[in-house]
N, C-alpha and C positions, 0 to 999 in steps of 0.2 A: 535553608542556612537557618531560619528560625525554628524549624522543627528539631535542628542538630542542637541549639541552644536551649530549648526546653527541654529535650531529653537530659542534656547534661546538667539541667541544672535539678531535676529530679535524682539524677543519680547522686550528685554531691548532697542535697537535701536528705536523701537515705543513708548516704556514707554518715553525715555528721550526727543524723537522729541514731544511727546504731552506734556511733562512738559515744554519745551521749548514753545509752542506755548501758552500754559497758561499764562506763565510769559510775553510773548510780548503783548498778549491781555491787562495784567495789565497795562504794559508801555503804549501802545496806549491808554488805558482809561485815563492815567493821564495826557499825551502829548495833547491828544485832548481835553480835560477840561480846560489844561492852554491856548492852541492856542486859543480857545473861549474867555476865559477872555482877552488875547492879541488882538483879532480881535476887542472886542468891545473897546479897549483902543485907539487902532490904527483908529477905527471910530468916537470917539469923539475927538480924538486929532490931528491926523495926516491925515485922508483922508479928511475932510471939507475943510483944505486948502492947500490940493493937488487939489480937484477938482474945487473949486470955488475960491481959492486966498487969500486974506485978509478976505475976507467975512466968518465970522465964523458961517456957517449953517450946519444943518443935511442935505446931499444930500439924495434923495430918494433911489439911489444905494447903499449908506451905510446901509440905514435902511434894505434893501433887504438882504445887506452881512451879516450885524449882524444875520438875522432869519435865514439863510441859515447856519451859523457858528453853531447856535444852533442844526440844523437836524443834521449836520455832526458830531455833538457831542453826541446829545442823542440817536440816533441809534444804533451806534457802541457800546457804553456804555453799553446799555441795551442788547444787543446779548453779549458780553463780559461775563456781571453778568450771564445771562442766562444761557449761555453753554459755559463754559471757555473751550478754547482749539479747538472748532468747527473749520471745514476746511471754513465754510462761513464766520467767523469771520476775519481770516486773509485778504479775500478780501473786504470785506465792511471797515477794518481798512486801509487796503493801499488807497481805492478808496477816502475814506472820507480824508486821508491825503494828497493826489495827489490834492483833489478839496480845500484843505486850503490852499495849495501852491499858486493855482491861486486866491483864494481868497485873501489872503496877498497882493499877485502883484496887483491884482486889487484894494484894498485898498490903497493903494502907489502910485496909478497913473502910474503903469509898470516900476516902479525905476528898474534899473539894478541890484542894491545892494540886492533888494529882491527875486530875481533870484536864488540867493545862497540857499533859502529856498527850492527849488526843489532838489539841491542836499544833503542838509541835510536830507530831506524827503526819497530820494534815499537809502540813508546809513540805516535809519530806517527800509524801505522794507527789506534789507538784514538781518536783525536779525531774521526773518523767516525761512533764510536758505532755500528758495524754489525760484528755477529760474523763474516758474509760475507767484507769485506773486511780482516778480520784473519785468515781461514781463507786467503786468497789468499796474502797476504802470507807467512803461514807456509810456506805453500806453494813459493813461490818460493825462499825461504832453502834449505829442506830441498832441493829438487831441484839448485839451484846446486850446496850442498855435496856432495850425493851424487855428482852427475857429475863435477864437478872434482876431487871427492878419490878417482875412479877413475882418470880421463884425465890432470888436470894436477895431482896433490897439492901440488906446490911452489906454485902460484898461491893455494891455499884454507887450506894448513897448513903451508908454508914446509918441507916435506918432499920428498925425491925419489922415495921409495918409494911405491906405490900404497896408498891406505888403504880397504879396502872398508865398514869398519864405524864408524869415527871419526866420520863424518857423523851416526851415530845419537846419539852423545853430545852434541854440537851442537845437533841437533834436540831433543834431550830438554831442554836448557837453555831454548830457545826456547818448548817448550811449559810450561814452568814458567812461564815469564812471562805466556804466553796465558793461562794459568787464572786469575792474578790480573786481568789486561787484560780479560779477558771477563766475569769477575766484576763489574768498575767498570763495564763498558759496559751491561749488563744493570739494575743500580742506577740508571746516569744516565739509561736509556731509562725507566725505571719513574717516575723522580724527574720528566722531562719530562712524562710523560703525567698524573701527578698534578698540577703547575703548570698545565698545560692543561686539565685539568678545573677545577680553581680558578678561573681565568681566565673558563673558560666560565659558570661560575654567576655569577659578578660581572658577566659581560656580561649575562646572562639577567635578574638583580635589576636592572641599570641600564635594562635596556629597558622591564621592567616598571614601574620608576619613573617613566620618562618619557611611558610611555602614564598613568599615572593623573595625572602632572601635566598631560598634554595632557587628558585630562577633566574633570579639574577646571578648567582654564583655560576648556574651553567651558562648563562649568556656570557658573564667574564671568563669563564674559563674557554669557550668557545673562542673569543676574541683572541685571548691570550694564546692559544693554540696557532689560531690563522698567522697573529703577528710573529709567533715563534719561526713557523714554516717561513715565512716571507724575510725574517730577517738572519737566516742560518748564514749567508753570506758575510752579513754585516757582522756577525757574532765572531766569525772565523778570523774576520780582520781584526778584530778587537782585541781576541785573546794573543795576538801577537805582536800590539801596539807596544811599546816601552813607555812609560808613563811618568810623569813627574807630579810632586807633591810641595805645596807650601801653605802656610798659616798666614791669614793677616788679622788685624787686632781694630778696635774700635775706629782708629784713625785711617783704615783702610791701608795701611802701610806693611810691607811684607815682614814677619818676624824671621829672626835666625833660625835654622833648621831647615831648611828648603834643600831639596835634593840636586845633585849637580844636573840632573836630566832637564831642569826646567829651564836652565840658559840655553841647552842643546834645542828644546823644542821650540822656546819662543825667538833663538835666536839673536840673543841679545844679553849680555853679562848682568847676572842679576845681584842686586847688593841689598841686603838689611835694611828697613828705613823707607825703600821706594814704594810709590804709591801704585798697586796694580794697574790701574786704568792707564797710568805713563807708560809700563811695562809693556802694555798691549797695543799702544801706540793710539788710544783713542784720543779725538779731538772733538771739539765743539758739542753739539747734541749728543751725540755718541757717548762721550765724557760723561756728560751730565746725567745722563739716563742711566748708564752702569753705575754711578756712584750714586744715585737715589735710590736704585734697587738694592744694593748691597747694604746701604744706611738702612733700608726697612727690614733688613733681616736681623741686624742688630737691635734694632726697635724692637722686636719680637712681638708686634701686634697680630699677626696673621700665624695659619699654621706653618711648619718648617716647610712642608712641599709646597705650600703656594708662594710663600716668600721667595725658597730657593729657585723656584720655578720662573720667576719673573728676571732673575739675573739672565743676559743675554749670552748663550752659551758657547757660540761660533764665533771665531773672530780670524781675518786673513791676515798673515803676516809674509812678505815676501814669496808671493804665489804659493804658499802655503795655509791651511785651515786648520787652526788646533781649535780643541775644544776644551771648555774647561767646567767643571762639575763642583759644585759646594757641598758640603756637609758641615752641620751646626756642632761645635765642639761647646759644651756646657759647663760651668764650675761647680764647686759644691753647693751655691744656692740656686743652682737649676737657671742661671743667668748667662746669656750667649757671651762667652767669652772671646772665641776665635771663630772663624770661617776657615776650614780645609778645604783646598781647593784640589781636585785632580786634575791634571792637564795631561792631555792626548794629543797626538797629531793623527788627525783626520783626513787628511789631504785625500788619499785614496778612496776613502768611502764617501767623500764628497764627492768626488769625480766618477763614483760609482752611481751614487742617486743622482746625478746630474744626467749621467748617459742613460739611467733607467727612464728619469722623467722625459728625457729627450727623445727615446724610443717610442714611449707612450704617446707622445706629441705627433710623432710620424705615424703611427697607426692610426691615430683619430683624425689628422690629415687627409690620410689616404682613402679612409673610408669616408670623408667628406670633400673630395678634390674639388669639384667643381665650386662648391662654397668657398672653400679656400682660395681659389684662384679668383675669386670675387673680391674676396677679402684682401688679396695683394694688390688689384686693380683700386680698390676703394683707401687702403692705406696710402699706396703711393699718392693718389688725388689729394688725401688730407693732407701728407706731407708737404707738398707742394704747394697748399693753400696756407698750412702754418709758417712756410718759409715769406709768403707774400702778406702774411696778418703780422709777423715779427717786423716787415720793414714798416709797416703802417702803426706798429705800438699797438695792436690788439689783442692785449694780453689775456681779458677773459675769455673772449671767444677761442683764441689759442688754446686757453686751457682746456675749454670744452672739448675741440678737438683729439686733444692729446689724451682727455681722460675716456672718450669714446673709444680711440684707439688701443687704449689699454684694456678696456673691458671686451673688446673684441679678439683681440691676441689672446686673452685669459680662455677665450672660448675653443680656440685650439691647443691649448697647453704650451703656448708660448712664453714661459716663465720667466725667462731671462729678459725678453722685451718687456713683460709687465713690470719685472723688477726696477728694471733702467727706467721707465717711464715713473713709476712711483717713485724713485730718487729725485728724478728731475721736477717732479710736480712740489718737494719741499723746498725749491728753491723759490727765494723771493722774486725773481724773473726769469722767466724761459729764454735764454739767447739762441742766437743760431746754431751755434756749435752744439748744443743739445738737440736739436731737432737733427742737424746732421749725423749725430752719434746713434739716434734710433734710426734714421735711416740705414747707415752703414749695419747695423745688427741685424736688420732684417735682411739686407743683401747678402749679409755673410751667410745666414742661416739656410738661404736659398742656394747660393753657391756652394756651400759644404754638402747639402743632401739634393743636387741636382739630378745626381744618377737616381735618386728613389722618387722624387717628384715630378723631374723633368718640368720645372718650373722656373723663369728667370725673372728677376725683379724690372729689366727692360721690357719683358714682353707684353704683348697687348692682346687681349683677350676677345674676342667678339662672341657676344651673345648667342648662346645655342638652345634651342629648341627640338624636342623629340615631338615627331608626328607619327601616330601609330597609324596603323591599315584602317580602321574604322573612320578615322578622321580623313585619310586620303578618300575614302569612298564618299565622305560628306563633301570633300571640295568638289569632287566630279561632279556631282548635283547640283553645284550652284553655277548661278550665271555669272561669267568672268567680268561682267560690267556692271555689276550691282552693290548694293550696300551689305547683301550677305558674304560677299567676299571679305568685306573689312571686319565684319563681325568674328568670321571663321578665323582669320589673322590673328584679331584680337583673344580670340579662346584659346589660339593655339599656345601664346605666349603665356598662358596662365600655367602655374606650379603649384605643385601641393605644398601645404602650407609646413609640412614637416620637412622639407628641403631646405628650408629657411630656421625655421624655430628648433628643429632637433639638437642642433649645436647648444642651443639655450638650457634646455632640458639636461643634458649632459654638464654643462657647467654648473647649473644650480644644484645636480646631484653631488657634484664633485665639492663644490663649498660645504653644502650641509656636511658631507663625513668629515672635511678638514676641520668644521668647528664643532665636530661631534654632537651636530642636531641631526634629527629624525626627521627630515622633510622629504615628502614626495612629490616631485615635480610632473604634472600632468599637462600633457598636448590633448585638448579635448576634441580638435578637430585636425588630425593631422593629413587628412585627404581632401581637404577643402581648397578647392584652387584659387590661387591668389594672384594678383598683378606685382610679379618681383620686383620689376623695374620701379614701379610707383613705391613700393612700399619698402623696397630694400633699407634705405635709411632710416626708415621707422624700427625695422627688426633688429638692425645694427644697435640702435640706442636701447634697445628693451633689453641688453645686457644690464642697465643700470637697475631697471625695474626688478629683474630676476635676482640680481645680488643685494639690492635693498630688501626684498622680499623675505630673503633667506638669512641675510646678516640682521637685519634690525628688526624684521618682524616675527619670523619663525623662533619660538622660544626653546630652550634647553628642555629636554623630556622631563624631568622633574619640575620645570616649573611651568608645565601647561596646565597644571589642575585636572578640572573634568573634562577638557577638551580633547584628552586621550594623548598620549605621548608622541605621536606621530602628527608631524604638521601637514598641510597641504598646500601647495602653489600652483593654481590650475589657469592654464594659458587657452584661449579660445580666439578664433577668426571668423567671421561672419560679414553678412551685408544687410544694411538696414537704410531703406530709402535713398538709393543711390549713393550711397557712402558705404567705405570698408568700412568693420567694427572690429576692433582688436580689445580684448579684455584680458585682465590679469585679477586673480583673487586669490588671496590668502588666508589663511586661518589662525593670524600669530597675534601680537598683543597691540595691533593697531597703531594709530600716529596720536601722540598726545600734544595737543594743540596750546596746552599752556607752553611746554617745552619749545615747540614750533616760536611762539610769540617771543618768548625770553631770548632765544637766539637771536630773531630778526631786532630783537631792541637793542640786545650788546653790539652789535654788527652795525647799528644806525642805519638799517634797511628802512625801518619805520618809526615812526612817534610815537610816544606814550598815549600821545590822544589819538592817533589812527588806530592804534591799538584797540583801544577803550570800547570805538565805535564799529569796530569789525565783527560783521556775521560769523559764525564758524567756518563758513565755507569759504570767506574771503581770509581768515585764519590757515585753513588748508589750504589754500592756494600759494600762501607764502613758500611752501615746499618748492616752488619752482625759481625761486631767488636764488642767485649764485651765492653760494658761501654758508648756506642754510642747511646744517644738519644736527641731529639731536644727541647723535653718538659722541660719547665721551672723549675717545681716542681716533686717533686715523689708523685703519687696519689696511691692509694689502687689498680688501676687497671692498671697501667702502669708508665714509666719513668724511669727504672733503667738501660735500655740499655742492658738488658741482653736478654728480649724473643727471638729478632731476632737471637742471637748469638745462642741460644739452638734450634731454628727452623732449621738452618743452618747445627749444628752439627748432630741433627736426620736424616736429609737429606743425609747429608754424611754417616751415619752409614749405610746406605741399599742401597749404591751407586748410590745416586739418584742426580739431580741437581735442584737448583732453581734460577729463573730468578724473576727480577723485572722489570717493566717500570712505569714512572710516569710523569703527566703533571700536573704543577703548577695548583692550581685553578679547575682541571677536575679530577683529583682521580689517585687511584693506583691500577696496576694489578699484582700479582705475580702467577708466575706459577711453579709447581712442577712436577718433571718429575721421575718417580720410576720404574727400570725395573722389569719386572714380573718375577716372581719364575719359574723355570722350575719342573719337576715332580721329587719329591724327590728318590735319588738314592737307598735309604734303600728300599723304596717301591718297586722300579723296579727289585731289586735284589730279593725281595720276590717273586713276579711274575714272574720271570725267573726259580726259584728254583721250585714254583708249576708246572710251565710248564714240 
């Protein structure tokens, strides 16, 4: 890269210098032509009286000087026009200019005033910014003064007696000026090189920017093509939908001129002056949110696509789904005057999307049928526990269980159940009907897809273990009445970590895609054997860790700086000192301790005095308190401050320990330590009796 910049700098310098020489050649062409005219004037007016006194005659020397002046002009101009900027031109121009100085001094009879022409010529020589050219010009002047000072002193010094050394005095004054002109030339050349290098760097940055733009353009084009293929069916539907159009003003009221199709699409008679959110049937929080987003468009503080994109686009009306898309209408002052809404019926499209989502969910479930069967068992148990907790009015624990159930449902793509629980979490208090609604939704899903899944909500599943031929051989070699059999049984019950954690990897990847983040979820120990019975509650609640890592931790590609556009979330399982060790590591933005403390203080979970005395680790552990979340708004993925509390509670139930370390801008590291189970006492007792 540096070599290329240096090469470009040299090229730019050469081009700049060549242009300088071409311009100077033009200057000298004009200067020499003017001096020729001036020489003729001097020859006709001044020179005769200088050389012959009051007798106004044309002296033979004057005629010769005029002819020489023509040669000194015609030859350089010819070369300058034939090959502008050539190296020989500058030397010819300098020699001609130096001889013109000699000619003018001769024509004026060596008058001292004419010698200043030499100093002016030296300044013109410096225009070429070439020390060699200045040296040649100086040499011409010195040689001229020396020779004529000896053989024709009257023509150069205006005296009749020869002067062997007077030319040295004149040469000294010329060298005095040469010193400053030379210093100026060297500085000017250095400045040209500096400017050339700066231009080369800018050119390199511009080229790099163009390459990045081209690369991103190709990526966007590729993404566009993929989306276009995926949405061909959707496009066909859109082309056949009859749309409605209406305008709203600053008061969010519908203006006159809306199309008749609006009433048909919305299903109610629309009148001028009615507020749009009332027509859409929005109430409570939905109405407030819609109103705030539309008012934000009229405030015109954000780019159009951003402010319009915040307006909720889809609304359900009488078992139909309509989509509204806004466009800004500006007045002559470029201020927002109206919003033009396009209304379309996307009910069929919505059903198609739901069917596609449902099909993808079924494929995902079939790929992990055993894990899904266990999910159904766990969900059934969690919902029964929720019913008991409701009776005991244990709202915090009830919310923990539902939040974990939502996370596990999202692993298998059960978006309807996820959305249902997400809405229930918004309620001030979760009631029994809400729990029964979730249970009914899961039952209906299993009933509708029973022929594909062959799983019923009422079924109970026995834990199944696979034994290979090698393990059977090991069993045959063991004593039937010893502890070896117990160990063999425990080893058979171990399952690869990927059986439990692969769904988390897929869930994290899906969330990353939906959030436009480029995150890679890695299971580093997929084949490591784990105690599924003991660790299943931990793995189920790890959905919170992965969702938080992708949603909160990993930044958007353009926000990751020098870390690279791709984020990483690593999951590993191992053994350490008779403990199961589960770790998650991400390279995201890390945990902001100040923000965590601020949230805990605002929710009265800690006092200001307690916060001031806390160590950094104690502040970090505040994330396990219910309701602590640093995200500004609740999303479908995270933001309620419940997930980490549920994770910590699950670890505590199996006598484990969870620790966290984080560095701002570098990432977060969770470590979960769970004590390993000993051989069940009942089985030991049975073996002892058999012995």
